[in-house]
PDB file of the backbone (N, CA, C, O) and the ligand in Angstrom, with CONECT records:
HET     ZN  A 101       1
ATOM      1  N   MET A   1      81.754 152.190  99.273  1.00  0.00           N
ATOM      2  CA  MET A   1      82.206 151.688 100.578  1.00  0.00           C
ATOM      3  C   MET A   1      81.044 151.679 101.579  1.00  0.00           C
ATOM      4  O   MET A   1      80.403 152.700 101.827  1.00  0.00           O
ATOM      5  N   ARG A   2      80.806 150.541 102.123  1.00  0.00           N
ATOM      6  CA  ARG A   2      79.807 150.456 103.179  1.00  0.00           C
ATOM      7  C   ARG A   2      80.436 150.902 104.488  1.00  0.00           C
ATOM      8  O   ARG A   2      81.586 150.581 104.787  1.00  0.00           O
ATOM      9  N   ASN A   3      79.693 151.614 105.228  1.00  0.00           N
ATOM     10  CA  ASN A   3      80.204 152.099 106.505  1.00  0.00           C
ATOM     11  C   ASN A   3      79.824 151.143 107.638  1.00  0.00           C
ATOM     12  O   ASN A   3      79.059 151.478 108.542  1.00  0.00           O
ATOM     13  N   LYS A   4      80.377 149.976 107.548  1.00  0.00           N
ATOM     14  CA  LYS A   4      80.092 148.949 108.552  1.00  0.00           C
ATOM     15  C   LYS A   4      81.000 149.153 109.748  1.00  0.00           C
ATOM     16  O   LYS A   4      82.195 149.414 109.601  1.00  0.00           O
ATOM     17  N   HIS A   5      80.440 149.035 110.895  1.00  0.00           N
ATOM     18  CA  HIS A   5      81.270 149.247 112.079  1.00  0.00           C
ATOM     19  C   HIS A   5      81.949 147.952 112.506  1.00  0.00           C
ATOM     20  O   HIS A   5      81.312 147.014 112.984  1.00  0.00           O
ATOM     21  N   ILE A   6      83.256 147.936 112.315  1.00  0.00           N
ATOM     22  CA  ILE A   6      84.037 146.783 112.763  1.00  0.00           C
ATOM     23  C   ILE A   6      84.902 147.232 113.925  1.00  0.00           C
ATOM     24  O   ILE A   6      85.687 148.171 113.793  1.00  0.00           O
ATOM     25  N   PRO A   7      84.761 146.566 115.061  1.00  0.00           N
ATOM     26  CA  PRO A   7      85.580 146.994 116.198  1.00  0.00           C
ATOM     27  C   PRO A   7      87.065 146.819 115.914  1.00  0.00           C
ATOM     28  O   PRO A   7      87.498 145.775 115.428  1.00  0.00           O
ATOM     29  N   GLN A   8      87.830 147.841 116.220  1.00  0.00           N
ATOM     30  CA  GLN A   8      89.266 147.776 115.968  1.00  0.00           C
ATOM     31  C   GLN A   8      90.029 147.888 117.283  1.00  0.00           C
ATOM     32  O   GLN A   8      89.610 148.573 118.216  1.00  0.00           O
ATOM     33  N   ARG A   9      91.129 147.212 117.324  1.00  0.00           N
ATOM     34  CA  ARG A   9      91.982 147.235 118.502  1.00  0.00           C
ATOM     35  C   ARG A   9      93.422 147.454 118.050  1.00  0.00           C
ATOM     36  O   ARG A   9      93.769 147.221 116.892  1.00  0.00           O
ATOM     37  N   THR A  10      94.242 147.900 118.977  1.00  0.00           N
ATOM     38  CA  THR A  10      95.630 148.178 118.646  1.00  0.00           C
ATOM     39  C   THR A  10      96.539 147.107 119.234  1.00  0.00           C
ATOM     40  O   THR A  10      96.452 146.778 120.417  1.00  0.00           O
ATOM     41  N   CYS A  11      97.402 146.575 118.400  1.00  0.00           N
ATOM     42  CA  CYS A  11      98.402 145.617 118.861  1.00  0.00           C
ATOM     43  C   CYS A  11      99.405 146.359 119.752  1.00  0.00           C
ATOM     44  O   CYS A  11      99.914 147.415 119.376  1.00  0.00           O
ATOM     45  N   ILE A  12      99.680 145.805 120.922  1.00  0.00           N
ATOM     46  CA  ILE A  12     100.580 146.507 121.846  1.00  0.00           C
ATOM     47  C   ILE A  12     102.036 146.471 121.368  1.00  0.00           C
ATOM     48  O   ILE A  12     102.870 147.226 121.866  1.00  0.00           O
ATOM     49  N   ALA A  13     102.339 145.601 120.410  1.00  0.00           N
ATOM     50  CA  ALA A  13     103.718 145.509 119.921  1.00  0.00           C
ATOM     51  C   ALA A  13     103.956 146.449 118.740  1.00  0.00           C
ATOM     52  O   ALA A  13     104.808 147.334 118.810  1.00  0.00           O
ATOM     53  N   CYS A  14     103.207 146.257 117.664  1.00  0.00           N
ATOM     54  CA  CYS A  14     103.470 147.051 116.457  1.00  0.00           C
ATOM     55  C   CYS A  14     102.609 148.306 116.386  1.00  0.00           C
ATOM     56  O   CYS A  14     102.810 149.142 115.506  1.00  0.00           O
ATOM     57  N   GLN A  15     101.655 148.448 117.302  1.00  0.00           N
ATOM     58  CA  GLN A  15     100.798 149.637 117.386  1.00  0.00           C
ATOM     59  C   GLN A  15      99.887 149.813 116.186  1.00  0.00           C
ATOM     60  O   GLN A  15      99.347 150.895 115.961  1.00  0.00           O
ATOM     61  N   GLN A  16      99.719 148.756 115.420  1.00  0.00           N
ATOM     62  CA  GLN A  16      98.816 148.847 114.280  1.00  0.00           C
ATOM     63  C   GLN A  16      97.392 148.557 114.710  1.00  0.00           C
ATOM     64  O   GLN A  16      97.134 147.678 115.532  1.00  0.00           O
ATOM     65  N   LYS A  17      96.479 149.316 114.135  1.00  0.00           N
ATOM     66  CA  LYS A  17      95.065 149.061 114.392  1.00  0.00           C
ATOM     67  C   LYS A  17      94.582 147.988 113.436  1.00  0.00           C
ATOM     68  O   LYS A  17      94.811 148.053 112.228  1.00  0.00           O
ATOM     69  N   LYS A  18      93.917 147.010 114.000  1.00  0.00           N
ATOM     70  CA  LYS A  18      93.412 145.923 113.181  1.00  0.00           C
ATOM     71  C   LYS A  18      92.031 145.533 113.649  1.00  0.00           C
ATOM     72  O   LYS A  18      91.598 145.881 114.748  1.00  0.00           O
ATOM     73  N   ASP A  19      91.337 144.789 112.771  1.00  0.00           N
ATOM     74  CA  ASP A  19      90.059 144.232 113.192  1.00  0.00           C
ATOM     75  C   ASP A  19      90.306 143.342 114.409  1.00  0.00           C
ATOM     76  O   ASP A  19      91.302 142.625 114.508  1.00  0.00           O
ATOM     77  N   LYS A  20      89.356 143.426 115.315  1.00  0.00           N
ATOM     78  CA  LYS A  20      89.456 142.646 116.546  1.00  0.00           C
ATOM     79  C   LYS A  20      89.718 141.165 116.266  1.00  0.00           C
ATOM     80  O   LYS A  20      90.470 140.507 116.985  1.00  0.00           O
ATOM     81  N   LYS A  21      89.092 140.661 115.220  1.00  0.00           N
ATOM     82  CA  LYS A  21      89.208 139.232 114.927  1.00  0.00           C
ATOM     83  C   LYS A  21      90.609 138.848 114.442  1.00  0.00           C
ATOM     84  O   LYS A  21      90.964 137.669 114.447  1.00  0.00           O
ATOM     85  N   ASP A  22      91.399 139.829 114.028  1.00  0.00           N
ATOM     86  CA  ASP A  22      92.753 139.544 113.560  1.00  0.00           C
ATOM     87  C   ASP A  22      93.782 139.614 114.675  1.00  0.00           C
ATOM     88  O   ASP A  22      94.972 139.387 114.453  1.00  0.00           O
ATOM     89  N   LEU A  23      93.319 139.926 115.856  1.00  0.00           N
ATOM     90  CA  LEU A  23      94.229 140.039 116.988  1.00  0.00           C
ATOM     91  C   LEU A  23      93.888 138.987 118.044  1.00  0.00           C
ATOM     92  O   LEU A  23      92.766 138.484 118.106  1.00  0.00           O
ATOM     93  N   ILE A  24      94.869 138.674 118.859  1.00  0.00           N
ATOM     94  CA  ILE A  24      94.642 137.736 119.952  1.00  0.00           C
ATOM     95  C   ILE A  24      94.572 138.525 121.250  1.00  0.00           C
ATOM     96  O   ILE A  24      95.447 139.337 121.553  1.00  0.00           O
ATOM     97  N   ARG A  25      93.531 138.274 121.997  1.00  0.00           N
ATOM     98  CA  ARG A  25      93.357 138.992 123.245  1.00  0.00           C
ATOM     99  C   ARG A  25      94.030 138.246 124.397  1.00  0.00           C
ATOM    100  O   ARG A  25      93.939 137.024 124.520  1.00  0.00           O
ATOM    101  N   LEU A  26      94.692 139.015 125.217  1.00  0.00           N
ATOM    102  CA  LEU A  26      95.239 138.488 126.461  1.00  0.00           C
ATOM    103  C   LEU A  26      94.488 139.178 127.577  1.00  0.00           C
ATOM    104  O   LEU A  26      94.256 140.386 127.523  1.00  0.00           O
ATOM    105  N   VAL A  27      94.114 138.428 128.574  1.00  0.00           N
ATOM    106  CA  VAL A  27      93.323 139.017 129.642  1.00  0.00           C
ATOM    107  C   VAL A  27      93.970 138.748 130.992  1.00  0.00           C
ATOM    108  O   VAL A  27      94.471 137.656 131.260  1.00  0.00           O
ATOM    109  N   CYS A  28      93.944 139.765 131.825  1.00  0.00           N
ATOM    110  CA  CYS A  28      94.443 139.608 133.185  1.00  0.00           C
ATOM    111  C   CYS A  28      93.261 139.234 134.068  1.00  0.00           C
ATOM    112  O   CYS A  28      92.382 140.059 134.318  1.00  0.00           O
ATOM    113  N   THR A  29      93.240 137.997 134.536  1.00  0.00           N
ATOM    114  CA  THR A  29      92.111 137.523 135.326  1.00  0.00           C
ATOM    115  C   THR A  29      92.167 138.096 136.738  1.00  0.00           C
ATOM    116  O   THR A  29      93.158 138.707 137.140  1.00  0.00           O
ATOM    117  N   SER A  30      91.087 137.887 137.478  1.00  0.00           N
ATOM    118  CA  SER A  30      91.016 138.441 138.830  1.00  0.00           C
ATOM    119  C   SER A  30      92.074 137.837 139.753  1.00  0.00           C
ATOM    120  O   SER A  30      92.429 138.428 140.773  1.00  0.00           O
ATOM    121  N   SER A  31      92.575 136.653 139.388  1.00  0.00           N
ATOM    122  CA  SER A  31      93.632 136.044 140.203  1.00  0.00           C
ATOM    123  C   SER A  31      95.011 136.572 139.844  1.00  0.00           C
ATOM    124  O   SER A  31      96.007 136.173 140.446  1.00  0.00           O
ATOM    125  N   GLY A  32      95.075 137.477 138.857  1.00  0.00           N
ATOM    126  CA  GLY A  32      96.347 138.081 138.489  1.00  0.00           C
ATOM    127  C   GLY A  32      97.123 137.298 137.453  1.00  0.00           C
ATOM    128  O   GLY A  32      98.239 137.670 137.090  1.00  0.00           O
ATOM    129  N   VAL A  33      96.531 136.206 136.973  1.00  0.00           N
ATOM    130  CA  VAL A  33      97.180 135.405 135.942  1.00  0.00           C
ATOM    131  C   VAL A  33      96.742 135.921 134.572  1.00  0.00           C
ATOM    132  O   VAL A  33      95.565 136.203 134.346  1.00  0.00           O
ATOM    133  N   VAL A  34      97.700 136.037 133.676  1.00  0.00           N
ATOM    134  CA  VAL A  34      97.374 136.486 132.326  1.00  0.00           C
ATOM    135  C   VAL A  34      97.116 135.269 131.450  1.00  0.00           C
ATOM    136  O   VAL A  34      97.957 134.378 131.336  1.00  0.00           O
ATOM    137  N   GLU A  35      95.947 135.247 130.838  1.00  0.00           N
ATOM    138  CA  GLU A  35      95.551 134.106 130.029  1.00  0.00           C
ATOM    139  C   GLU A  35      95.253 134.536 128.610  1.00  0.00           C
ATOM    140  O   GLU A  35      94.933 135.694 128.341  1.00  0.00           O
ATOM    141  N   LEU A  36      95.368 133.564 127.698  1.00  0.00           N
ATOM    142  CA  LEU A  36      94.890 133.785 126.344  1.00  0.00           C
ATOM    143  C   LEU A  36      93.380 133.827 126.382  1.00  0.00           C
ATOM    144  O   LEU A  36      92.746 133.051 127.096  1.00  0.00           O
ATOM    145  N   ASP A  37      92.821 134.711 125.632  1.00  0.00           N
ATOM    146  CA  ASP A  37      91.366 134.797 125.581  1.00  0.00           C
ATOM    147  C   ASP A  37      90.933 134.703 124.134  1.00  0.00           C
ATOM    148  O   ASP A  37      90.617 135.707 123.495  1.00  0.00           O
ATOM    149  N   LEU A  38      90.924 133.474 123.624  1.00  0.00           N
ATOM    150  CA  LEU A  38      90.635 133.280 122.208  1.00  0.00           C
ATOM    151  C   LEU A  38      89.185 133.583 121.875  1.00  0.00           C
ATOM    152  O   LEU A  38      88.862 133.886 120.727  1.00  0.00           O
ATOM    153  N   SER A  39      88.313 133.505 122.862  1.00  0.00           N
ATOM    154  CA  SER A  39      86.912 133.857 122.630  1.00  0.00           C
ATOM    155  C   SER A  39      86.694 135.358 122.741  1.00  0.00           C
ATOM    156  O   SER A  39      85.656 135.877 122.328  1.00  0.00           O
ATOM    157  N   ALA A  40      87.694 136.061 123.308  1.00  0.00           N
ATOM    158  CA  ALA A  40      87.628 137.514 123.514  1.00  0.00           C
ATOM    159  C   ALA A  40      86.428 137.920 124.360  1.00  0.00           C
ATOM    160  O   ALA A  40      85.867 139.001 124.181  1.00  0.00           O
ATOM    161  N   LYS A  41      86.040 137.038 125.288  1.00  0.00           N
ATOM    162  CA  LYS A  41      84.852 137.319 126.097  1.00  0.00           C
ATOM    163  C   LYS A  41      85.111 137.265 127.585  1.00  0.00           C
ATOM    164  O   LYS A  41      84.207 137.505 128.386  1.00  0.00           O
ATOM    165  N   LYS A  42      86.330 136.953 127.960  1.00  0.00           N
ATOM    166  CA  LYS A  42      86.598 136.857 129.394  1.00  0.00           C
ATOM    167  C   LYS A  42      86.621 138.241 130.028  1.00  0.00           C
ATOM    168  O   LYS A  42      87.093 139.209 129.431  1.00  0.00           O
ATOM    169  N   PRO A  43      86.107 138.314 131.239  1.00  0.00           N
ATOM    170  CA  PRO A  43      86.151 139.603 131.925  1.00  0.00           C
ATOM    171  C   PRO A  43      87.565 139.920 132.394  1.00  0.00           C
ATOM    172  O   PRO A  43      88.364 139.016 132.639  1.00  0.00           O
ATOM    173  N   GLY A  44      87.859 141.172 132.513  1.00  0.00           N
ATOM    174  CA  GLY A  44      89.178 141.586 132.985  1.00  0.00           C
ATOM    175  C   GLY A  44      89.834 142.523 131.996  1.00  0.00           C
ATOM    176  O   GLY A  44      89.360 142.715 130.877  1.00  0.00           O
ATOM    177  N   ARG A  45      90.933 143.099 132.436  1.00  0.00           N
ATOM    178  CA  ARG A  45      91.671 144.017 131.582  1.00  0.00           C
ATOM    179  C   ARG A  45      92.320 143.242 130.448  1.00  0.00           C
ATOM    180  O   ARG A  45      92.957 142.215 130.685  1.00  0.00           O
ATOM    181  N   GLY A  46      92.170 143.715 129.237  1.00  0.00           N
ATOM    182  CA  GLY A  46      92.702 142.991 128.094  1.00  0.00           C
ATOM    183  C   GLY A  46      93.745 143.778 127.328  1.00  0.00           C
ATOM    184  O   GLY A  46      93.791 145.007 127.388  1.00  0.00           O
ATOM    185  N   ALA A  47      94.575 143.052 126.611  1.00  0.00           N
ATOM    186  CA  ALA A  47      95.531 143.660 125.693  1.00  0.00           C
ATOM    187  C   ALA A  47      95.529 142.794 124.437  1.00  0.00           C
ATOM    188  O   ALA A  47      95.182 141.613 124.482  1.00  0.00           O
ATOM    189  N   TYR A  48      95.917 143.390 123.332  1.00  0.00           N
ATOM    190  CA  TYR A  48      95.851 142.669 122.070  1.00  0.00           C
ATOM    191  C   TYR A  48      97.212 142.585 121.400  1.00  0.00           C
ATOM    192  O   TYR A  48      98.016 143.517 121.430  1.00  0.00           O
ATOM    193  N   LEU A  49      97.434 141.421 120.793  1.00  0.00           N
ATOM    194  CA  LEU A  49      98.638 141.199 119.996  1.00  0.00           C
ATOM    195  C   LEU A  49      98.235 140.571 118.675  1.00  0.00           C
ATOM    196  O   LEU A  49      97.293 139.782 118.616  1.00  0.00           O
ATOM    197  N   CYS A  50      98.959 140.928 117.600  1.00  0.00           N
ATOM    198  CA  CYS A  50      98.741 140.262 116.325  1.00  0.00           C
ATOM    199  C   CYS A  50      99.067 138.777 116.470  1.00  0.00           C
ATOM    200  O   CYS A  50      99.851 138.372 117.329  1.00  0.00           O
ATOM    201  N   ALA A  51      98.445 137.985 115.611  1.00  0.00           N
ATOM    202  CA  ALA A  51      98.728 136.553 115.624  1.00  0.00           C
ATOM    203  C   ALA A  51      99.992 136.265 114.831  1.00  0.00           C
ATOM    204  O   ALA A  51      99.979 135.450 113.908  1.00  0.00           O
ATOM    205  N   ARG A  52     101.060 136.917 115.179  1.00  0.00           N
ATOM    206  CA  ARG A  52     102.335 136.655 114.519  1.00  0.00           C
ATOM    207  C   ARG A  52     103.475 136.710 115.530  1.00  0.00           C
ATOM    208  O   ARG A  52     103.495 137.491 116.482  1.00  0.00           O
ATOM    209  N   LYS A  53     104.395 135.842 115.254  1.00  0.00           N
ATOM    210  CA  LYS A  53     105.531 135.631 116.155  1.00  0.00           C
ATOM    211  C   LYS A  53     106.256 136.934 116.492  1.00  0.00           C
ATOM    212  O   LYS A  53     106.621 137.183 117.641  1.00  0.00           O
ATOM    213  N   ASP A  54     106.453 137.745 115.475  1.00  0.00           N
ATOM    214  CA  ASP A  54     107.209 138.984 115.672  1.00  0.00           C
ATOM    215  C   ASP A  54     106.585 139.863 116.747  1.00  0.00           C
ATOM    216  O   ASP A  54     107.282 140.414 117.599  1.00  0.00           O
ATOM    217  N   CYS A  55     105.279 139.985 116.694  1.00  0.00           N
ATOM    218  CA  CYS A  55     104.611 140.847 117.651  1.00  0.00           C
ATOM    219  C   CYS A  55     104.633 140.253 119.055  1.00  0.00           C
ATOM    220  O   CYS A  55     104.714 140.989 120.039  1.00  0.00           O
ATOM    221  N   TRP A  56     104.562 138.943 119.152  1.00  0.00           N
ATOM    222  CA  TRP A  56     104.637 138.324 120.475  1.00  0.00           C
ATOM    223  C   TRP A  56     106.012 138.526 121.077  1.00  0.00           C
ATOM    224  O   TRP A  56     106.153 138.813 122.266  1.00  0.00           O
ATOM    225  N   GLY A  57     107.032 138.371 120.230  1.00  0.00           N
ATOM    226  CA  GLY A  57     108.391 138.605 120.702  1.00  0.00           C
ATOM    227  C   GLY A  57     108.544 140.027 121.217  1.00  0.00           C
ATOM    228  O   GLY A  57     109.119 140.272 122.277  1.00  0.00           O
ATOM    229  N   GLU A  58     108.014 140.946 120.440  1.00  0.00           N
ATOM    230  CA  GLU A  58     108.103 142.358 120.779  1.00  0.00           C
ATOM    231  C   GLU A  58     107.275 142.669 122.036  1.00  0.00           C
ATOM    232  O   GLU A  58     107.701 143.422 122.913  1.00  0.00           O
ATOM    233  N   GLY A  59     106.105 142.077 122.092  1.00  0.00           N
ATOM    234  CA  GLY A  59     105.194 142.341 123.209  1.00  0.00           C
ATOM    235  C   GLY A  59     105.740 141.875 124.544  1.00  0.00           C
ATOM    236  O   GLY A  59     105.411 142.436 125.590  1.00  0.00           O
ATOM    237  N   PHE A  60     106.582 140.837 124.506  1.00  0.00           N
ATOM    238  CA  PHE A  60     107.121 140.319 125.760  1.00  0.00           C
ATOM    239  C   PHE A  60     108.508 140.853 126.074  1.00  0.00           C
ATOM    240  O   PHE A  60     109.108 140.541 127.103  1.00  0.00           O
ATOM    241  N   LYS A  61     108.995 141.671 125.146  1.00  0.00           N
ATOM    242  CA  LYS A  61     110.263 142.336 125.387  1.00  0.00           C
ATOM    243  C   LYS A  61     110.006 143.440 126.411  1.00  0.00           C
ATOM    244  O   LYS A  61     109.028 144.179 126.298  1.00  0.00           O
ATOM    245  N   GLY A  62     110.854 143.548 127.375  1.00  0.00           N
ATOM    246  CA  GLY A  62     110.610 144.571 128.384  1.00  0.00           C
ATOM    247  C   GLY A  62     109.308 144.302 129.115  1.00  0.00           C
ATOM    248  O   GLY A  62     108.945 143.148 129.343  1.00  0.00           O
ATOM    249  N   ASN A  63     108.615 145.352 129.478  1.00  0.00           N
ATOM    250  CA  ASN A  63     107.394 145.185 130.257  1.00  0.00           C
ATOM    251  C   ASN A  63     106.155 145.680 129.531  1.00  0.00           C
ATOM    252  O   ASN A  63     105.178 146.115 130.142  1.00  0.00           O
ATOM    253  N   ARG A  64     106.224 145.602 128.216  1.00  0.00           N
ATOM    254  CA  ARG A  64     105.140 146.172 127.430  1.00  0.00           C
ATOM    255  C   ARG A  64     103.767 145.589 127.791  1.00  0.00           C
ATOM    256  O   ARG A  64     102.799 146.316 128.014  1.00  0.00           O
ATOM    257  N   LEU A  65     103.719 144.265 127.841  1.00  0.00           N
ATOM    258  CA  LEU A  65     102.448 143.620 128.149  1.00  0.00           C
ATOM    259  C   LEU A  65     102.026 143.911 129.589  1.00  0.00           C
ATOM    260  O   LEU A  65     100.869 144.230 129.867  1.00  0.00           O
ATOM    261  N   GLU A  66     102.984 143.794 130.480  1.00  0.00           N
ATOM    262  CA  GLU A  66     102.677 144.061 131.887  1.00  0.00           C
ATOM    263  C   GLU A  66     102.174 145.487 132.079  1.00  0.00           C
ATOM    264  O   GLU A  66     101.268 145.754 132.869  1.00  0.00           O
ATOM    265  N   HIS A  67     102.785 146.378 131.339  1.00  0.00           N
ATOM    266  CA  HIS A  67     102.373 147.773 131.419  1.00  0.00           C
ATOM    267  C   HIS A  67     100.944 147.933 130.893  1.00  0.00           C
ATOM    268  O   HIS A  67     100.128 148.638 131.486  1.00  0.00           O
ATOM    269  N   ALA A  68     100.661 147.281 129.792  1.00  0.00           N
ATOM    270  CA  ALA A  68      99.328 147.387 129.190  1.00  0.00           C
ATOM    271  C   ALA A  68      98.258 146.793 130.103  1.00  0.00           C
ATOM    272  O   ALA A  68      97.137 147.295 130.181  1.00  0.00           O
ATOM    273  N   LEU A  69      98.626 145.724 130.785  1.00  0.00           N
ATOM    274  CA  LEU A  69      97.648 145.039 131.638  1.00  0.00           C
ATOM    275  C   LEU A  69      97.728 145.493 133.092  1.00  0.00           C
ATOM    276  O   LEU A  69      96.928 145.082 133.932  1.00  0.00           O
ATOM    277  N   ARG A  70      98.691 146.334 133.365  1.00  0.00           N
ATOM    278  CA  ARG A  70      98.917 146.815 134.730  1.00  0.00           C
ATOM    279  C   ARG A  70      99.009 145.669 135.720  1.00  0.00           C
ATOM    280  O   ARG A  70      98.348 145.653 136.758  1.00  0.00           O
ATOM    281  N   THR A  71      99.849 144.715 135.363  1.00  0.00           N
ATOM    282  CA  THR A  71     100.038 143.573 136.230  1.00  0.00           C
ATOM    283  C   THR A  71     101.502 143.170 136.204  1.00  0.00           C
ATOM    284  O   THR A  71     102.306 143.759 135.481  1.00  0.00           O
ATOM    285  N   LYS A  72     101.833 142.187 136.978  1.00  0.00           N
ATOM    286  CA  LYS A  72     103.187 141.647 137.005  1.00  0.00           C
ATOM    287  C   LYS A  72     103.080 140.185 136.614  1.00  0.00           C
ATOM    288  O   LYS A  72     102.371 139.414 137.261  1.00  0.00           O
ATOM    289  N   LEU A  73     103.784 139.801 135.554  1.00  0.00           N
ATOM    290  CA  LEU A  73     103.739 138.415 135.107  1.00  0.00           C
ATOM    291  C   LEU A  73     104.723 137.574 135.897  1.00  0.00           C
ATOM    292  O   LEU A  73     105.862 137.985 136.122  1.00  0.00           O
ATOM    293  N   SER A  74     104.287 136.404 136.316  1.00  0.00           N
ATOM    294  CA  SER A  74     105.236 135.465 136.912  1.00  0.00           C
ATOM    295  C   SER A  74     106.053 134.853 135.773  1.00  0.00           C
ATOM    296  O   SER A  74     105.639 134.883 134.614  1.00  0.00           O
ATOM    297  N   ASP A  75     107.213 134.302 136.114  1.00  0.00           N
ATOM    298  CA  ASP A  75     108.062 133.704 135.080  1.00  0.00           C
ATOM    299  C   ASP A  75     107.345 132.584 134.338  1.00  0.00           C
ATOM    300  O   ASP A  75     107.445 132.464 133.117  1.00  0.00           O
ATOM    301  N   ASP A  76     106.616 131.762 135.101  1.00  0.00           N
ATOM    302  CA  ASP A  76     105.862 130.656 134.498  1.00  0.00           C
ATOM    303  C   ASP A  76     104.816 131.164 133.525  1.00  0.00           C
ATOM    304  O   ASP A  76     104.669 130.680 132.403  1.00  0.00           O
ATOM    305  N   ASN A  77     104.108 132.151 134.006  1.00  0.00           N
ATOM    306  CA  ASN A  77     103.032 132.736 133.218  1.00  0.00           C
ATOM    307  C   ASN A  77     103.581 133.312 131.910  1.00  0.00           C
ATOM    308  O   ASN A  77     103.045 133.074 130.828  1.00  0.00           O
ATOM    309  N   ARG A  78     104.658 134.071 132.046  1.00  0.00           N
ATOM    310  CA  ARG A  78     105.295 134.673 130.882  1.00  0.00           C
ATOM    311  C   ARG A  78     105.751 133.602 129.887  1.00  0.00           C
ATOM    312  O   ARG A  78     105.562 133.736 128.678  1.00  0.00           O
ATOM    313  N   GLN A  79     106.355 132.536 130.424  1.00  0.00           N
ATOM    314  CA  GLN A  79     106.877 131.481 129.565  1.00  0.00           C
ATOM    315  C   GLN A  79     105.756 130.780 128.804  1.00  0.00           C
ATOM    316  O   GLN A  79     105.893 130.471 127.621  1.00  0.00           O
ATOM    317  N   THR A  80     104.647 130.532 129.497  1.00  0.00           N
ATOM    318  CA  THR A  80     103.501 129.886 128.846  1.00  0.00           C
ATOM    319  C   THR A  80     103.025 130.701 127.656  1.00  0.00           C
ATOM    320  O   THR A  80     102.728 130.161 126.590  1.00  0.00           O
ATOM    321  N   LEU A  81     102.959 131.998 127.854  1.00  0.00           N
ATOM    322  CA  LEU A  81     102.477 132.877 126.792  1.00  0.00           C
ATOM    323  C   LEU A  81     103.497 132.986 125.654  1.00  0.00           C
ATOM    324  O   LEU A  81     103.133 133.006 124.478  1.00  0.00           O
ATOM    325  N   ILE A  82     104.763 133.054 126.020  1.00  0.00           N
ATOM    326  CA  ILE A  82     105.813 133.111 124.991  1.00  0.00           C
ATOM    327  C   ILE A  82     105.805 131.824 124.162  1.00  0.00           C
ATOM    328  O   ILE A  82     105.984 131.855 122.944  1.00  0.00           O
ATOM    329  N   ASN A  83     105.596 130.697 124.840  1.00  0.00           N
ATOM    330  CA  ASN A  83     105.522 129.427 124.121  1.00  0.00           C
ATOM    331  C   ASN A  83     104.397 129.437 123.112  1.00  0.00           C
ATOM    332  O   ASN A  83     104.551 128.959 121.988  1.00  0.00           O
ATOM    333  N   TYR A  84     103.271 129.981 123.517  1.00  0.00           N
ATOM    334  CA  TYR A  84     102.164 130.075 122.577  1.00  0.00           C
ATOM    335  C   TYR A  84     102.556 130.920 121.380  1.00  0.00           C
ATOM    336  O   TYR A  84     102.292 130.556 120.235  1.00  0.00           O
ATOM    337  N   GLY A  85     103.186 132.047 121.653  1.00  0.00           N
ATOM    338  CA  GLY A  85     103.592 132.957 120.589  1.00  0.00           C
ATOM    339  C   GLY A  85     104.557 132.303 119.618  1.00  0.00           C
ATOM    340  O   GLY A  85     104.514 132.570 118.418  1.00  0.00           O
ATOM    341  N   SER A  86     105.427 131.445 120.135  1.00  0.00           N
ATOM    342  CA  SER A  86     106.429 130.849 119.252  1.00  0.00           C
ATOM    343  C   SER A  86     105.812 129.773 118.368  1.00  0.00           C
ATOM    344  O   SER A  86     106.452 129.308 117.426  1.00  0.00           O
ATOM    345  N   SER A  87     104.571 129.372 118.660  1.00  0.00           N
ATOM    346  CA  SER A  87     103.889 128.418 117.796  1.00  0.00           C
ATOM    347  C   SER A  87     103.198 129.122 116.630  1.00  0.00           C
ATOM    348  O   SER A  87     102.688 128.479 115.712  1.00  0.00           O
ATOM    349  N   LEU A  88     103.191 130.446 116.685  1.00  0.00           N
ATOM    350  CA  LEU A  88     102.548 131.201 115.613  1.00  0.00           C
ATOM    351  C   LEU A  88     103.495 131.374 114.437  1.00  0.00           C
ATOM    352  O   LEU A  88     104.706 131.198 114.570  1.00  0.00           O
ATOM    353  N   GLY A  89     102.939 131.715 113.300  1.00  0.00           N
ATOM    354  CA  GLY A  89     103.773 131.972 112.132  1.00  0.00           C
ATOM    355  C   GLY A  89     104.492 133.297 112.244  1.00  0.00           C
ATOM    356  O   GLY A  89     104.132 134.143 113.062  1.00  0.00           O
ATOM    357  N   GLY A  90     105.502 133.475 111.426  1.00  0.00           N
ATOM    358  CA  GLY A  90     106.273 134.711 111.465  1.00  0.00           C
ATOM    359  C   GLY A  90     105.720 135.811 110.581  1.00  0.00           C
ATOM    360  O   GLY A  90     106.023 136.985 110.790  1.00  0.00           O
ATOM    361  N   GLU A  91     104.931 135.456 109.617  1.00  0.00           N
ATOM    362  CA  GLU A  91     104.432 136.453 108.652  1.00  0.00           C
ATOM    363  C   GLU A  91     102.930 136.633 108.787  1.00  0.00           C
ATOM    364  O   GLU A  91     102.222 135.836 109.402  1.00  0.00           O
ATOM    365  N   GLY A  92     102.492 137.704 108.188  1.00  0.00           N
ATOM    366  CA  GLY A  92     101.054 137.894 108.097  1.00  0.00           C
ATOM    367  C   GLY A  92     100.488 138.916 108.943  1.00  0.00           C
ATOM    368  O   GLY A  92      99.276 139.135 108.921  1.00  0.00           O
TER     369      GLY A  92
HETATM  370 ZN    ZN A 101     101.288 143.604 115.963  1.00  0.00          ZN2+
END
């Protein structure tokens, strides 16, 4: 086993640790809007979700994401993100 350092992050829904590249980053921008950060390079507080529908559903249940990002999502903002999540596959 090579001891290669791969950055790991925790999905806020299932709490599993995964390689950063297997998770989708959400970032709370300075304007308070939560955006997808597919490049994982945007500045701001970030949270991670698996690229699977189940975790997005779970992540938006209650205030899990808002709690992780310490922000308040507007209805529009939340819906945009949920829509993205529903385009993801259910497995994997
Ligand atoms: Zn997950």
